[in-house]
N, C-alpha and C positions, 0 to 999 in steps of 0.2 A: 417261837415268839420273836418278833422283830426287835433288833437292838436299837436303843435310842441313839440318835446322832450325838457325836461329841460336842460339848459346848464350845461356842466360839470364844476365843480369848479376848481380853480387854485390849483397848488400844495401847495402854502402857506396857502390857506384857508383850504384845506383838512388836512394838517399837524396840524394846530391849532385845528381843530375840533377833530382830533384823540388824541392829547395831553389832551384836555379837558375831553374826555371820560376816559382816563386812570387815570387822576387826580380825577375824581368823584369816580372811583372805589377805589383809594388809600385813599380817605377821609372817606370811610366806614370801620367800625371795621372788618367786615368779609373779606374784601379785604386786608387791611393793616396787620392785625394780622397774616394772612396766607402767604402773599406774599410781605411783606414790603421791604425786602432786594432786591428782584427783581425789584420792582417799583422804589426804590431809584436809583438803577443802571440805569434803563431806562432814568430817567430825568437827571442824572449826565452825562451819556455818550453823550446824545443829547446836553447838555449844554457845554460839553468840546470840541466837534468836529464839530459843525455846522458852516457853513460859514455865515449864516444869523444872524446878530447881535441881532435882536429882539427875534428870536427863542432861541438863546443862553442864553439871559438874562432871558427869561421866564422859560426855563427848569432848569437853575441853581437855580433860586429862589425857584422853587417847590422842587427840590432835597434837598435843605437845610432845608426847612420846614419839609419835611418828615423825614429827618435825625434827626432833633431835636425831633420829635415825637418818633422815634425809640430809641433815647438815654433816653428819659423819661421812656419808657417801659423796656429797657434793660440797666440799668446803669452799670452793671458789668457782666462779663462772669461767669455763675454759675460753681462751681467746678465739678458738675456732668453733665455738658452740653454734649449732644449727638454730634456725628460728624456732623449731619445735622444742629444743632443750631450753632456750631462753624463755619460752612461754611457760615451761614447767617451773622455772625459777620464779617467774612472775606470779603464777598461781599459788605457790607456797608462800611468797611474801604477802600476797593478798589475804590468804587464809590466816596467817599469823597477825596481820594488822587487825583482823576482826576480833582477835582475842586480846588486843591492846599491846601486842609485842611488835616492836619496830627495830630495825637495824639500818641506820642511815648509811653506813659504809657499804653494806652489802647491796643496798638499793642503788648506790652509785655504780657498783660493778654491773648490775643488771641493766641500768640505764645506758651505760657505755656500750654494752653488748647489743642492746636493742637498736641503737642508732645506726647499726650497719645494715638494717633491713628496711625495705620499703613496704608500703601497703600491699603491693603486688606480691612481694616475697611472703608476707604473713597471711594474707587473706585470699590471694589468687586473683584479685581484681582491685581496681583503684576506686574506692568509694567517693572520692572527691569529684570525679567526673563521670562515673557510670554506676548504674544500679547493680545489685548482686548478679553475678554471672550465672548463666545456665549451660556453660560448656566446660565446667571444671570436673574432672574425674576424681573418684576416690583413689587412694593409694592402691596400687596393683597388689595382687596376692604375692607377687615375687618380691615386694618391698619397695619398688620404685615409685617415686612421686613424679608423675608425668607432667609435661607442659600443658598449659591450657589449650583446649581445642582438639587434643588428640583423642582418638576413639580406640586405638590399639596401643598397647604398651610398647615403648621404644626398646625395652630390654628383652621381654619374653614373648612379645607379639600377641598376648592375650587381649581379648576384647575388654575394654574398660567400662566400668559402671559410672555413669555420669550423676553427679550430685544435683539435686533440685536447687533452684534458686533460693527456696526457703531454708534449706540446710546451709547453704553458703552464707546467707544473711544471718542466721542464728549464730553460726560460728564467729562471724565478724562482730556481732553485737557483744558477745562474751569477751573475745580477745581484746577488743579496744576498751571495753568498760573496765575490766579488772586492771589493765595496764594503767589507764589514767587514774584509777582509784589509788594506785601505788605511786602516782606522780611520775609515771614513765610513759613517754610517747613511743609507742611500738608500732611503727608502720603507718598508722592512720588514727584519726580522732573518732571518738565515739559518736559525736554529733554528725559527722560525715556519713556514718553508717545508718544512724537512726533517721536521718532526713528522707530516706527512701521509703518510709512507712506508707505514704499514700500510693506509691507505685506498686506496692505488694498487695494492695487490696484490689478487688474483693477476694476473700479467702475461699478455698474450695468447699463446696457443700454437696450433700447427697450421697447416697449409698453407691452410686455408679462411679464415683471418683476413685482413682488409684489410691489404695490404702496407704502405701508408703509416702506418696505425695501429700496426702491428708495429714499423716503423722508429722511430716516435716513442717507443714504449715502450723500445726498445733504447737510444736516445739518452738518455732519462731515466735509465736505470740506469747507463749509462757516466758520466753526469755526477754521479750519486751517488758513484761511485768517484772521479772527479776532485776533487770538492769535499771528500771525506773524506781523500784522500791528498795534498792540496795540489798538485794537478795534477802527478802522477807524481813526487812527492818521496819518498813512503813506500810500503812494501808494506802491504797489508791482509790480515788473516786471514780466510779463508773462513768461519770460525766466526762472525764478526761479521755477515755478510750471506749466509747459506747459500742463501736463495731467489734472490737477485740473482746469486750466483756460478753457480748451476745454470742460470738463465735465459740468462746470457751464453754458457755452454758450449753450450747447446742450439741456439744460433742461428748458430754459425760455419758449419756445412755449408750452411745455407740462404742465407747471404750469398754464399758461393762460387757456389752454383747460380744465384742471381739475378744474378750478376755485379755485385755492389754493393760496390766497394772502399771507399766512404765509411763505410758501416756496419762493414765487415770490419776496417778499420784501428782503429776505436774498440773493437771486440770484442777484438782482439788485445792492444792496450796495456792494456786493463782486466784481461784475464786474466793478463797478465804481472804486473800489480800484485798479483794474488791468489797469485802464486808459481809459475805455470806456466812451465816452462823452454822454451828453444828446441827441445829434443828432444821435447816433448810432441806427440802426433799432431795435436791441434787447431792448435797454433801452427805446426807444420810444414806442415799443409795450407793455412792462411791465408797463410803466408809464400810458399809456392810459387805460389799464385794471384797475389799482388801482384807478385812478381818477373816473372811471365810476362805480365802484363797492363798493364805500363807503356806509355804512349804514346810516340811518337818524340820529342815535344817535352819529355819528362820528366814530364808530368802523369799523373794517373790519372782515370778516368771518361770520359764522353762528350766527345770533342774538339770536337764541334759544339755543345756546351752554350753557350747565350748568356750565362748568368749568370756573371759573373766571380767572385762570391762562392762559388758552388757549385764552380767549377773549382778555386779556391784551397783551399777547405775540404776537398774530396775528396782533393786531393794532400797536404795537411797531415796528414789522418788516416792516409793510407797510409804516409807517412813515420813517423808515430808507431807504426804497427803493425809496422814493420820494425826500428826502431832499438832499441838497448840502453840501459838506464837506470842511473844512478848512485844506486841506492836508498840511503836513509839509515835503514835499519832498518825494523821493523814497528811502526807506530803510526798514530794518527788525527791529522788536522790540528788537532783540538781535543779534548783528553783527556776532557772532560765528556761527549762524545757517546757514549762506550762504554756508560755506564749507560743512556742513551736507547735504544741498540740492543738492550741486554739486555731492557729492558722491552717 
């Protein structure tokens, strides 16, 4: 006699299991020492924007505990802090600001440290005068961050993997947005990065496109949404970004077919920001996939993946794809952007 399939868990149960997985990672030195700022942001944003009160309370509590741990490890900004370390401080301050916690003196420390770096230092290109670069490499496996334009590592001579211009743009949107949200000018201004939106169109389409290039384009568009709606605080009108709205809708089925919960989670929460309800066929399809594909340990994605960051980020995006939001009306994070979008 054939055994009946196990029932699929509810969204609330799946979300709680996912949060528990991320918190277990955050509780270990290997996870927190390397990705503490990212993990604090995860819990803070879930705690700040979730409609479910119990989820909000749980996430806020964990964000505060992790932030206290961060403060013990990093009581001051070192005078020789790298751009990456200063960005970690910025992310933690942004996360705490979303919970209503501010520290003016510490923000001054970060602002002073950030003034040492240019847009080129932080982003790898100068958004004031040029679009996102297509000749920036990822950090080499040996740990070296190579200069722009290099194809082989200066230190170990390995061939370098080049970032797509969508990946470079996405990173720039996030770094400049969260910095300005904390009142810190870190290398470049957010509007200088956002202004390249027309240049990045049209977005890739079709099954013949390079999958990683397509994923990077999706991430870039979802992060347009996040920075324009203050990371899931406000709804956006599809009229403001019709091409981006259509692009996100067109990629839900492909993410399900590729079994890509990381991309799917970002597609779902972005489409919810544009007003798609839980009953919409795309949201229902994506939600059904995520509920059915959660791992036994509460995570999403490949359980054999070695990268802690990938495992945590995939689980975080899946949670965001499943949860409901306490939207504060339809508006942009910065009102002056509406005229830019019209142009």
